[in-house]
LUMMI-727730 format. One record per residue (C-alpha): x, y, z; residue in one letter; residue number from 0. Coordinates in steps of 0.05 Angstrom, whole numbers. Layout:
BEGIN
<<X, Y, Z>, A, NUM>
...
end
This chain:
BEGIN
<<-22, 1006, 404>, M, 0>
<<-63, 942, 408>, K, 1>
<<-94, 902, 464>, T, 2>
<<-76, 830, 482>, C, 3>
<<-141, 807, 450>, K, 4>
<<-128, 842, 385>, E, 5>
<<-57, 814, 381>, K, 6>
<<-83, 745, 399>, A, 7>
<<-130, 748, 339>, L, 8>
<<-73, 772, 294>, E, 9>
<<-25, 717, 316>, W, 10>
<<-77, 662, 322>, G, 11>
<<-64, 646, 395>, I, 12>
<<-101, 655, 461>, S, 13>
<<-109, 721, 499>, D, 14>
<<-75, 687, 559>, R, 15>
<<-13, 669, 519>, S, 16>
<<-4, 741, 496>, V, 17>
<<-15, 766, 567>, N, 18>
<<39, 719, 593>, N, 19>
<<87, 743, 538>, M, 20>
<<75, 815, 562>, C, 21>
<<87, 796, 635>, K, 22>
<<152, 759, 620>, T, 23>
<<180, 814, 575>, G, 24>
<<180, 774, 511>, K, 25>
<<146, 830, 470>, I, 26>
<<189, 893, 461>, P, 27>
<<156, 960, 472>, G, 28>
<<96, 937, 513>, V, 29>
<<67, 982, 567>, M, 30>
<<11, 978, 618>, K, 31>
<<-43, 1031, 620>, E, 32>
<<-96, 1027, 675>, K, 33>
<<-83, 953, 684>, G, 34>
<<-86, 937, 610>, V, 35>
<<-26, 916, 568>, W, 36>
<<-14, 958, 505>, K, 37>
<<27, 926, 449>, I, 38>
<<59, 963, 390>, P, 39>
<<20, 954, 325>, D, 40>
<<82, 927, 288>, D, 41>
<<103, 878, 343>, A, 42>
<<119, 808, 318>, S, 43>
<<99, 744, 353>, R, 44>
<<158, 720, 397>, P, 45>
<<189, 653, 382>, V, 46>
<<195, 607, 442>, D, 47>
<<264, 574, 438>, K, 48>
<<261, 537, 504>, R, 49>
<<271, 462, 507>, V, 50>
<<207, 437, 538>, T, 51>
<<180, 371, 560>, S, 52>
<<132, 332, 517>, G, 53>
<<78, 345, 569>, K, 54>
<<87, 420, 563>, Y, 55>
<<87, 418, 487>, I, 56>
<<22, 379, 487>, K, 57>
<<-10, 429, 534>, R, 58>
<<13, 488, 492>, E, 59>
<<-12, 456, 427>, L, 60>
<<-79, 442, 458>, Q, 61>
<<-84, 515, 479>, E, 62>
<<-59, 548, 416>, E, 63>
<<-79, 504, 357>, I, 64>
<<-149, 526, 339>, K, 65>
<<-204, 475, 324>, P, 66>
<<-236, 472, 256>, L, 67>
<<-304, 506, 247>, P, 68>
<<-348, 446, 232>, I, 69>
<<-419, 471, 226>, G, 70>
<<-401, 542, 249>, I, 71>
<<-436, 596, 208>, S, 72>
<<-429, 652, 259>, D, 73>
<<-374, 698, 233>, Y, 74>
<<-354, 729, 300>, V, 75>
<<-347, 661, 332>, R, 76>
<<-314, 628, 271>, A, 77>
<<-259, 680, 264>, Q, 78>
<<-243, 685, 339>, S, 79>
<<-249, 614, 365>, E, 80>
<<-234, 571, 304>, Y, 81>
<<-186, 566, 245>, Y, 82>
<<-215, 617, 197>, Y, 83>
<<-200, 621, 123>, V, 84>
<<-202, 695, 108>, D, 85>
<<-255, 711, 56>, K, 86>
<<-263, 785, 73>, T, 87>
<<-237, 808, 5>, L, 88>
<<-307, 789, -18>, L, 89>
<<-326, 856, 13>, I, 90>
<<-274, 894, -28>, K, 91>
<<-295, 861, -93>, E, 92>
<<-368, 878, -78>, F, 93>
<<-352, 951, -60>, L, 94>
<<-311, 958, -123>, D, 95>
<<-368, 935, -168>, Q, 96>
<<-427, 960, -126>, K, 97>
<<-483, 918, -157>, P, 98>
<<-550, 937, -126>, L, 99>
<<-574, 865, -116>, V, 100>
<<-527, 804, -120>, S, 101>
<<-547, 731, -124>, L, 102>
<<-493, 680, -109>, F, 103>
<<-509, 608, -130>, T, 104>
<<-464, 554, -102>, R, 105>
<<-473, 481, -77>, P, 106>
<<-494, 470, -5>, R, 107>
<<-441, 475, 49>, R, 108>
<<-393, 516, 8>, F, 109>
<<-391, 574, 58>, G, 110>
<<-451, 615, 35>, K, 111>
<<-482, 626, 104>, T, 112>
<<-416, 643, 137>, L, 113>
<<-400, 693, 82>, N, 114>
<<-468, 726, 88>, M, 115>
<<-460, 732, 164>, D, 116>
<<-392, 763, 151>, M, 117>
<<-425, 815, 108>, L, 118>
<<-477, 828, 162>, R, 119>
<<-424, 838, 216>, V, 120>
<<-382, 883, 172>, F, 121>
<<-437, 930, 147>, F, 122>
<<-487, 930, 205>, E, 123>
<<-495, 988, 253>, I, 124>
<<-483, 962, 323>, S, 125>
<<-474, 988, 394>, E, 126>
<<-412, 944, 396>, E, 127>
<<-350, 965, 359>, N, 128>
<<-350, 909, 308>, T, 129>
<<-288, 936, 273>, A, 130>
<<-247, 893, 320>, K, 131>
<<-270, 831, 282>, Y, 132>
<<-236, 857, 219>, F, 133>
<<-173, 893, 241>, V, 134>
<<-130, 832, 229>, D, 135>
<<-166, 812, 164>, K, 136>
<<-148, 826, 92>, K, 137>
<<-204, 876, 81>, I, 138>
<<-175, 922, 135>, W, 139>
<<-110, 929, 97>, R, 140>
<<-146, 952, 34>, C, 141>
<<-151, 1024, 56>, G, 142>
<<-196, 1077, 89>, A, 143>
<<-245, 1078, 31>, E, 144>
<<-267, 1007, 49>, Y, 145>
<<-262, 1015, 124>, R, 146>
<<-309, 1074, 118>, A, 147>
<<-367, 1026, 103>, H, 148>
<<-357, 985, 166>, Q, 149>
<<-414, 990, 215>, G, 150>
<<-452, 1042, 176>, K, 151>
<<-516, 1008, 151>, Y, 152>
<<-578, 978, 182>, P, 153>
<<-583, 905, 160>, V, 154>
<<-641, 857, 150>, I, 155>
<<-615, 785, 152>, F, 156>
<<-655, 722, 140>, L, 157>
<<-631, 651, 128>, T, 158>
<<-679, 599, 99>, F, 159>
<<-629, 541, 105>, K, 160>
<<-673, 506, 157>, D, 161>
<<-741, 518, 124>, V, 162>
<<-753, 445, 106>, K, 163>
<<-824, 423, 119>, F, 164>
<<-875, 376, 88>, D, 165>
<<-932, 425, 81>, T, 166>
<<-943, 497, 59>, W, 167>
<<-976, 514, 126>, E, 168>
<<-915, 491, 166>, A, 169>
<<-869, 527, 118>, T, 170>
<<-907, 592, 124>, L, 171>
<<-906, 585, 200>, D, 172>
<<-831, 577, 199>, K, 173>
<<-822, 638, 154>, I, 174>
<<-869, 677, 201>, R, 175>
<<-824, 657, 259>, G, 176>
<<-760, 679, 223>, L, 177>
<<-790, 747, 208>, L, 178>
<<-814, 752, 280>, Q, 179>
<<-742, 742, 304>, E, 180>
<<-713, 791, 253>, E, 181>
<<-763, 845, 272>, Y, 182>
<<-744, 831, 344>, G, 183>
<<-672, 849, 327>, R, 184>
<<-697, 918, 309>, H, 185>
<<-740, 933, 370>, R, 186>
<<-710, 1003, 373>, E, 187>
<<-760, 1023, 320>, L, 188>
<<-818, 1016, 369>, L, 189>
<<-792, 1073, 412>, T, 190>
<<-778, 1120, 353>, S, 191>
<<-819, 1183, 344>, D, 192>
<<-801, 1181, 270>, R, 193>
<<-848, 1123, 256>, L, 194>
<<-923, 1136, 250>, V, 195>
<<-972, 1095, 291>, E, 196>
<<-996, 1048, 235>, Y, 197>
<<-924, 1028, 222>, E, 198>
<<-915, 1010, 295>, K, 199>
<<-980, 971, 294>, E, 200>
<<-955, 931, 234>, Y, 201>
<<-888, 921, 269>, F, 202>
<<-923, 892, 330>, L, 203>
<<-966, 847, 287>, K, 204>
<<-903, 815, 258>, I, 205>
<<-869, 814, 326>, L, 206>
<<-928, 779, 359>, N, 207>
<<-934, 727, 304>, G, 208>
<<-1003, 750, 283>, N, 209>
<<-990, 770, 211>, A, 210>
<<-1025, 734, 155>, G, 211>
<<-995, 710, 89>, E, 212>
<<-1009, 774, 51>, V, 213>
<<-980, 817, 107>, E, 214>
<<-918, 774, 110>, L, 215>
<<-904, 784, 36>, T, 216>
<<-896, 858, 49>, A, 217>
<<-852, 849, 111>, S, 218>
<<-784, 862, 79>, L, 219>
<<-808, 922, 41>, E, 220>
<<-840, 954, 102>, R, 221>
<<-783, 938, 150>, L, 222>
<<-733, 969, 101>, S, 223>
<<-775, 1033, 98>, K, 224>
<<-779, 1037, 174>, M, 225>
<<-704, 1026, 182>, L, 226>
<<-689, 1078, 129>, C, 227>
<<-733, 1128, 166>, T, 228>
<<-702, 1113, 233>, Y, 229>
<<-628, 1112, 213>, Y, 230>
<<-634, 1161, 155>, N, 231>
<<-598, 1108, 113>, R, 232>
<<-626, 1054, 69>, A, 233>
<<-613, 984, 96>, P, 234>
<<-577, 924, 66>, I, 235>
<<-621, 862, 58>, I, 236>
<<-588, 794, 61>, I, 237>
<<-628, 730, 44>, I, 238>
<<-588, 666, 54>, D, 239>
<<-608, 600, 19>, E, 240>
<<-669, 633, -11>, Y, 241>
<<-688, 571, -52>, D, 242>
<<-688, 519, 3>, T, 243>
<<-764, 525, 16>, P, 244>
<<-775, 526, -59>, I, 245>
<<-739, 459, -67>, Q, 246>
<<-782, 431, -10>, E, 247>
<<-844, 458, -44>, G, 248>
<<-825, 420, -107>, Y, 249>
<<-814, 354, -73>, S, 250>
<<-872, 361, -23>, K, 251>
<<-926, 386, -72>, D, 252>
<<-935, 458, -50>, F, 253>
<<-893, 488, -106>, Y, 254>
<<-945, 538, -131>, E, 255>
<<-958, 565, -61>, E, 256>
<<-884, 578, -45>, I, 257>
<<-870, 607, -113>, I, 258>
<<-929, 655, -107>, G, 259>
<<-907, 677, -38>, F, 260>
<<-834, 687, -56>, M, 261>
<<-851, 726, -119>, R, 262>
<<-886, 780, -78>, N, 263>
<<-838, 774, -19>, F, 264>
<<-776, 789, -61>, F, 265>
<<-810, 838, -107>, S, 266>
<<-825, 885, -49>, G, 267>
<<-755, 878, -22>, A, 268>
<<-713, 885, -85>, F, 269>
<<-754, 912, -142>, K, 270>
<<-758, 989, -145>, D, 271>
<<-747, 993, -70>, N, 272>
<<-719, 1062, -58>, K, 273>
<<-705, 1042, 15>, N, 274>
<<-650, 993, -5>, L, 275>
<<-575, 1005, -5>, S, 276>
<<-555, 936, -28>, Y, 277>
<<-584, 866, -30>, G, 278>
<<-551, 798, -25>, F, 279>
<<-582, 730, -38>, L, 280>
<<-552, 660, -38>, T, 281>
<<-578, 594, -62>, G, 282>
<<-565, 533, -105>, I, 283>
<<-609, 551, -165>, L, 284>
<<-624, 614, -203>, R, 285>
<<-699, 608, -210>, I, 286>
<<-711, 659, -265>, A, 287>
<<-761, 617, -303>, Q, 288>
<<-810, 620, -245>, E, 289>
<<-811, 696, -249>, S, 290>
<<-792, 702, -175>, I, 291>
<<-747, 759, -197>, F, 292>
<<-793, 783, -252>, S, 293>
<<-775, 852, -275>, G, 294>
<<-716, 855, -227>, L, 295>
<<-667, 885, -277>, N, 296>
<<-619, 906, -222>, N, 297>
<<-602, 833, -204>, L, 298>
<<-531, 810, -216>, T, 299>
<<-524, 734, -216>, V, 300>
<<-458, 702, -197>, N, 301>
<<-460, 627, -212>, S, 302>
<<-409, 571, -214>, V, 303>
<<-397, 589, -287>, M, 304>
<<-378, 661, -273>, D, 305>
<<-308, 688, -259>, E, 306>
<<-330, 743, -210>, E, 307>
<<-325, 722, -137>, Y, 308>
<<-300, 653, -161>, D, 309>
<<-252, 643, -102>, N, 310>
<<-296, 666, -44>, Y, 311>
<<-338, 603, -36>, F, 312>
<<-300, 540, -21>, G, 313>
<<-224, 534, -9>, F, 314>
<<-171, 550, -61>, T, 315>
<<-107, 510, -70>, E, 316>
<<-67, 563, -31>, T, 317>
<<-117, 563, 27>, E, 318>
<<-116, 487, 32>, V, 319>
<<-40, 485, 31>, Q, 320>
<<-38, 535, 89>, A, 321>
<<-90, 495, 127>, L, 322>
<<-50, 430, 118>, L, 323>
<<13, 464, 142>, E, 324>
<<-22, 493, 203>, Y, 325>
<<-46, 425, 225>, Y, 326>
<<20, 392, 205>, K, 327>
<<-10, 343, 155>, V, 328>
<<20, 368, 90>, S, 329>
<<37, 297, 70>, E, 330>
<<-39, 285, 60>, K, 331>
<<-44, 336, 4>, K, 332>
<<-48, 285, -53>, K, 333>
<<-103, 244, -19>, E, 334>
<<-142, 305, 0>, L, 335>
<<-139, 331, -72>, R, 336>
<<-164, 266, -101>, E, 337>
<<-223, 263, -54>, W, 338>
<<-246, 335, -46>, Y, 339>
<<-215, 379, -101>, D, 340>
<<-238, 385, -173>, G, 341>
<<-293, 437, -171>, Y, 342>
<<-288, 494, -221>, L, 343>
<<-320, 560, -202>, F, 344>
<<-307, 607, -259>, G, 345>
<<-233, 595, -273>, N, 346>
<<-215, 578, -201>, E, 347>
<<-199, 508, -178>, D, 348>
<<-239, 497, -113>, I, 349>
<<-239, 446, -57>, Y, 350>
<<-302, 427, -19>, N, 351>
<<-293, 464, 47>, P, 352>
<<-340, 421, 89>, W, 353>
<<-304, 357, 68>, S, 354>
<<-234, 387, 77>, V, 355>
<<-246, 409, 149>, I, 356>
<<-280, 343, 167>, N, 357>
<<-224, 303, 135>, Y, 358>
<<-170, 339, 175>, I, 359>
<<-209, 341, 241>, S, 360>
<<-223, 266, 238>, R, 361>
<<-152, 244, 231>, G, 362>
<<-147, 250, 155>, C, 363>
<<-192, 191, 141>, I, 364>
<<-221, 197, 70>, P, 365>
<<-297, 190, 70>, Q, 366>
<<-356, 220, 35>, A, 367>
<<-368, 275, 87>, Y, 368>
<<-405, 325, 44>, W, 369>
<<-454, 277, 13>, V, 370>
<<-474, 250, 81>, N, 371>
<<-499, 318, 105>, T, 372>
<<-567, 310, 73>, G, 373>
<<-610, 271, 24>, K, 374>
<<-588, 271, -48>, N, 375>
<<-657, 285, -77>, E, 376>
<<-628, 309, -143>, I, 377>
<<-596, 243, -160>, L, 378>
<<-659, 207, -138>, E, 379>
<<-701, 249, -186>, D, 380>
<<-650, 239, -242>, V, 381>
<<-652, 163, -236>, L, 382>
<<-728, 163, -237>, K, 383>
<<-734, 197, -305>, I, 384>
<<-667, 181, -338>, A, 385>
<<-671, 159, -411>, T, 386>
<<-627, 102, -438>, D, 387>
<<-578, 154, -465>, D, 388>
<<-574, 191, -399>, I, 389>
<<-566, 127, -359>, T, 390>
<<-508, 106, -403>, E, 391>
<<-476, 175, -395>, K, 392>
<<-483, 172, -320>, L, 393>
<<-446, 106, -319>, Y, 394>
<<-393, 135, -365>, S, 395>
<<-383, 192, -316>, L, 396>
<<-375, 142, -260>, L, 397>
<<-318, 111, -297>, Q, 398>
<<-281, 177, -300>, G, 399>
<<-301, 195, -371>, E, 400>
<<-324, 263, -396>, K, 401>
<<-391, 272, -432>, V, 402>
<<-417, 331, -472>, V, 403>
<<-478, 366, -444>, A, 404>
<<-515, 432, -452>, R, 405>
<<-517, 472, -388>, I, 406>
<<-575, 521, -377>, D, 407>
<<-566, 562, -314>, Q, 408>
<<-640, 579, -311>, N, 409>
<<-661, 507, -302>, V, 410>
<<-710, 490, -246>, V, 411>
<<-729, 425, -212>, Y, 412>
<<-794, 413, -249>, R, 413>
<<-759, 423, -316>, S, 414>
<<-730, 353, -308>, I, 415>
<<-796, 322, -328>, A, 416>
<<-803, 370, -387>, E, 417>
<<-734, 355, -414>, D, 418>
<<-692, 300, -380>, P, 419>
<<-629, 330, -411>, A, 420>
<<-634, 386, -359>, N, 421>
<<-608, 338, -307>, I, 422>
<<-536, 357, -324>, Y, 423>
<<-551, 430, -308>, S, 424>
<<-581, 411, -241>, L, 425>
<<-523, 364, -224>, L, 426>
<<-473, 419, -240>, L, 427>
<<-503, 474, -197>, V, 428>
<<-515, 424, -140>, A, 429>
<<-442, 404, -138>, G, 430>
<<-445, 335, -172>, Y, 431>
<<-408, 355, -236>, L, 432>
<<-353, 401, -259>, K, 433>
<<-340, 433, -328>, T, 434>
<<-268, 423, -351>, P, 435>
<<-287, 455, -417>, K, 436>
<<-344, 503, -433>, K, 437>
<<-366, 545, -492>, E, 438>
<<-418, 600, -487>, L, 439>
<<-475, 594, -536>, Q, 440>
<<-517, 649, -569>, M, 441>
<<-578, 634, -525>, D, 442>
<<-538, 643, -461>, G, 443>
<<-530, 569, -446>, S, 444>
<<-463, 533, -447>, Y, 445>
<<-440, 472, -486>, L, 446>
<<-395, 436, -438>, C, 447>
<<-353, 375, -425>, E, 448>
<<-375, 352, -357>, V, 449>
<<-343, 302, -309>, S, 450>
<<-346, 280, -237>, I, 451>
<<-303, 326, -193>, P, 452>
<<-271, 277, -145>, N, 453>
<<-274, 210, -110>, R, 454>
<<-324, 234, -58>, E, 455>
<<-376, 250, -112>, I, 456>
<<-360, 185, -149>, A, 457>
<<-377, 149, -84>, A, 458>
<<-445, 181, -79>, V, 459>
<<-462, 165, -152>, Y, 460>
<<-445, 93, -138>, K, 461>
<<-486, 92, -73>, T, 462>
<<-547, 125, -104>, E, 463>
<<-547, 81, -165>, I, 464>
<<-544, 18, -122>, L, 465>
<<-598, 46, -76>, S, 466>
<<-642, 60, -136>, H, 467>
<<-634, -11, -161>, L, 468>
<<-650, -39, -92>, L, 469>
<<-711, 5, -83>, Q, 470>
<<-743, -15, -148>, I, 471>
<<-729, -88, -133>, G, 472>
<<-681, -97, -191>, A, 473>
<<-628, -128, -149>, I, 474>
<<-624, -155, -78>, T, 475>
<<-568, -139, -30>, R, 476>
<<-551, -213, -30>, T, 477>
<<-541, -213, -105>, T, 478>
<<-499, -149, -101>, A, 479>
<<-455, -181, -49>, N, 480>
<<-447, -244, -91>, K, 481>
<<-421, -203, -150>, I, 482>
<<-372, -165, -106>, A, 483>
<<-348, -227, -70>, E, 484>
<<-339, -268, -133>, S, 485>
<<-296, -213, -163>, L, 486>
<<-255, -206, -100>, F, 487>
<<-244, -282, -95>, A, 488>
<<-234, -289, -170>, N, 489>
<<-289, -343, -169>, D, 490>
<<-311, -345, -242>, H, 491>
<<-367, -396, -233>, S, 492>
<<-397, -356, -175>, K, 493>
<<-392, -293, -217>, L, 494>
<<-430, -325, -274>, Q, 495>
<<-485, -348, -227>, K, 496>
<<-490, -280, -194>, A, 497>
<<-496, -243, -260>, I, 498>
<<-548, -292, -284>, G, 499>
<<-587, -281, -219>, E, 500>
<<-581, -206, -226>, Y, 501>
<<-609, -208, -296>, M, 502>
<<-665, -255, -277>, D, 503>
<<-687, -213, -218>, K, 504>
<<-681, -148, -257>, S, 505>
<<-726, -168, -314>, I, 506>
<<-778, -200, -268>, S, 507>
<<-796, -131, -243>, F, 508>
<<-808, -98, -311>, Y, 509>
<<-855, -102, -370>, D, 510>
<<-825, -117, -438>, A, 511>
<<-776, -65, -464>, G, 512>
<<-732, -52, -523>, A, 513>
<<-659, -72, -527>, E, 514>
<<-637, -3, -504>, G, 515>
<<-675, -13, -440>, F, 516>
<<-640, -79, -424>, Y, 517>
<<-573, -48, -444>, H, 518>
<<-582, 7, -392>, G, 519>
<<-604, -45, -340>, L, 520>
<<-541, -86, -350>, V, 521>
<<-499, -23, -343>, L, 522>
<<-525, -21, -272>, G, 523>
<<-471, -71, -256>, L, 524>
<<-422, -15, -258>, I, 525>
<<-449, 9, -191>, A, 526>
<<-428, -56, -159>, L, 527>
<<-357, -63, -186>, M, 528>
<<-324, -14, -139>, D, 529>
<<-275, 11, -191>, N, 530>
<<-249, -59, -205>, Q, 531>
<<-268, -51, -279>, Y, 532>
<<-269, 2, -332>, K, 533>
<<-336, -5, -367>, I, 534>
<<-346, 14, -440>, T, 535>
<<-405, 3, -485>, S, 536>
<<-421, 6, -559>, N, 537>
<<-348, 10, -579>, R, 538>
<<-312, -18, -639>, E, 539>
<<-268, -79, -629>, S, 540>
<<-247, -133, -678>, G, 541>
<<-298, -134, -735>, D, 542>
<<-357, -99, -702>, G, 543>
<<-385, -61, -642>, R, 544>
<<-395, -99, -577>, Y, 545>
<<-450, -82, -528>, D, 546>
<<-413, -81, -462>, I, 547>
<<-340, -93, -445>, S, 548>
<<-309, -94, -376>, M, 549>
<<-234, -83, -374>, F, 550>
<<-203, -103, -307>, P, 551>
<<-162, -51, -271>, R, 552>
<<-121, -106, -239>, E, 553>
<<-92, -168, -272>, A, 554>
<<-122, -215, -221>, R, 555>
<<-193, -203, -249>, Y, 556>
<<-218, -232, -315>, P, 557>
<<-240, -189, -373>, G, 558>
<<-315, -192, -387>, I, 559>
<<-352, -182, -453>, I, 560>
<<-428, -182, -459>, M, 561>
<<-471, -185, -522>, E, 562>
<<-545, -171, -513>, L, 563>
<<-603, -194, -557>, K, 564>
<<-677, -180, -552>, W, 565>
<<-740, -204, -587>, Q, 566>
<<-814, -204, -571>, K, 567>
<<-856, -263, -549>, D, 568>
<<-802, -317, -547>, M, 569>
<<-808, -382, -508>, D, 570>
<<-750, -406, -465>, I, 571>
<<-723, -454, -517>, E, 572>
<<-720, -400, -570>, S, 573>
<<-690, -352, -520>, L, 574>
<<-634, -402, -505>, D, 575>
<<-619, -405, -580>, V, 576>
<<-617, -329, -583>, L, 577>
<<-568, -326, -524>, A, 578>
<<-523, -377, -560>, D, 579>
<<-525, -332, -622>, E, 580>
<<-504, -273, -580>, A, 581>
<<-447, -314, -551>, L, 582>
<<-425, -338, -620>, D, 583>
<<-426, -266, -645>, Q, 584>
<<-372, -247, -594>, I, 585>
<<-325, -299, -625>, D, 586>
<<-347, -289, -697>, D, 587>
<<-335, -214, -696>, R, 588>
<<-274, -219, -650>, R, 589>
<<-301, -171, -597>, Y, 590>
<<-244, -195, -552>, D, 591>
<<-191, -167, -598>, A, 592>
<<-175, -105, -556>, D, 593>
<<-169, -147, -493>, M, 594>
<<-123, -197, -527>, K, 595>
<<-81, -141, -555>, N, 596>
<<-72, -116, -483>, D, 597>
<<-45, -185, -466>, G, 598>
<<-107, -208, -429>, M, 599>
<<-116, -284, -430>, K, 600>
<<-173, -295, -380>, D, 601>
<<-236, -269, -414>, I, 602>
<<-308, -285, -394>, L, 603>
<<-360, -280, -450>, K, 604>
<<-434, -273, -437>, F, 605>
<<-490, -280, -488>, G, 606>
<<-553, -252, -457>, I, 607>
<<-622, -256, -490>, A, 608>
<<-686, -222, -468>, F, 609>
<<-759, -229, -484>, S, 610>
<<-806, -191, -438>, G, 611>
<<-790, -213, -368>, K, 612>
<<-752, -274, -390>, R, 613>
<<-677, -278, -393>, V, 614>
<<-627, -330, -416>, S, 615>
<<-553, -324, -400>, V, 616>
<<-500, -366, -436>, K, 617>
<<-426, -361, -420>, T, 618>
<<-357, -389, -438>, N, 619>
<<-284, -369, -436>, R, 620>
end
């Protein structure tokens, strides 16, 4: 027999609704014991067939339709008060495999913290009977061998998701505070006669916030020993978003300090720690190159490339379909897929959970919800160091094309400067790319076709590229608006003037460069076209290879062909002649052949010549 609360959780309605059903005799077999309704385990939810007023329906919907868990990472609250996508089979898969220490790397806001809190609630010893939070979940139906682990372990839980500070001193203070709170959760140790006096003295030092850096590095190891002594069972250690302070250290110039601290901190907790039952870590990056996990041969890494646990972070197609049906917006499935689907974790097609729940909760208005939850430092760093080849590939990605890239899962932030090609690995693990095709190499890396997952990520590429151009002074907002407006109004003369202004302002902020530099600069226009054009470069057409071609996606826009020339130390008269030569080359080599074959009649042709900071633009139809 079950209580009203347990049945309410099972049926996804309020306790009061179940209590009313019991009172009115709608549930067969109910009985009252000591003032509490008892409901048969196999009782089904009654169907209300009454004809009701619109007012009553509205009140019932408000009461029974659960809100979406935006920003909720507390498992107990998420599964009881909000619509919860059941990920508890993660527990079964873990218990089947039993790795000693597991690292899950996924993009931000893909459910890592909520899943780790779920593991904590499931495994942790508690005065409260926490089994009630799982009786209606998938893990409970898996059998007694899995239920036997529920509530049987002491747990150490830390989340570093908010450790974002500008200095090492402030970062260490925050970590000290987190450890202080976690030690406070285990105050029972202070009253134990199983712990010796020096252990209690150390415990109090952490609890009072008086521990120094060296003492803090040993805090996980020592707490695990004390918990094992007290409970006669080794604890589980869970570290959520372990690499957040490391990312901050990289961008705020205290990288060596945070790496040195974390190396000792994790080594004591996970390396040769006999007082450890299991360990879980989550993050975005696997930072093996920094030797944080040096010698930790019991670490099992589960990344976006791996098939294990591939459907437990983010929403699957089936889960999204059920969610859309629950909120009665199934007709939005196509739009939602275009905007927020497209991630590939292992072999599983995954939706961005943060964006999906925001989309539905805000009236199914498609926006870039995920990318607005924080700064996009990765793209900023990429644009700062991108080579001409990388810049061109980024613009190709923005146009929906696939590019070939080598993916190294051990890449770290500072490796961008060492080898700019590592940017694809960073973009993948951070959620900015997907891998439709991958092939494992002998050195453990992957050779992949990569592409942008969906319209949301395409929007952030576009925004970041435009922001980058504005920050370095290459283009003003006024010029950007002129280009967009001229395309929208089909004003060819205004478009010619705007492009000329763009080129003039771009070059005025740079020293002399080679033709490839200018080529990449012109490709910056792609960020302003708002999907009105398909941009291609260095492709064969007619009797040669054009530099840049812009094929309109709608017939009302003209086709655009650009040929670029560059020479050193030219005066303006010579530069005009070179621009005319570039323009003539478009006609001489019939670069417009592909456009004409497609039936395009309105074609703008630009001959653009550079010399240092000077530019000359010539155009005709």
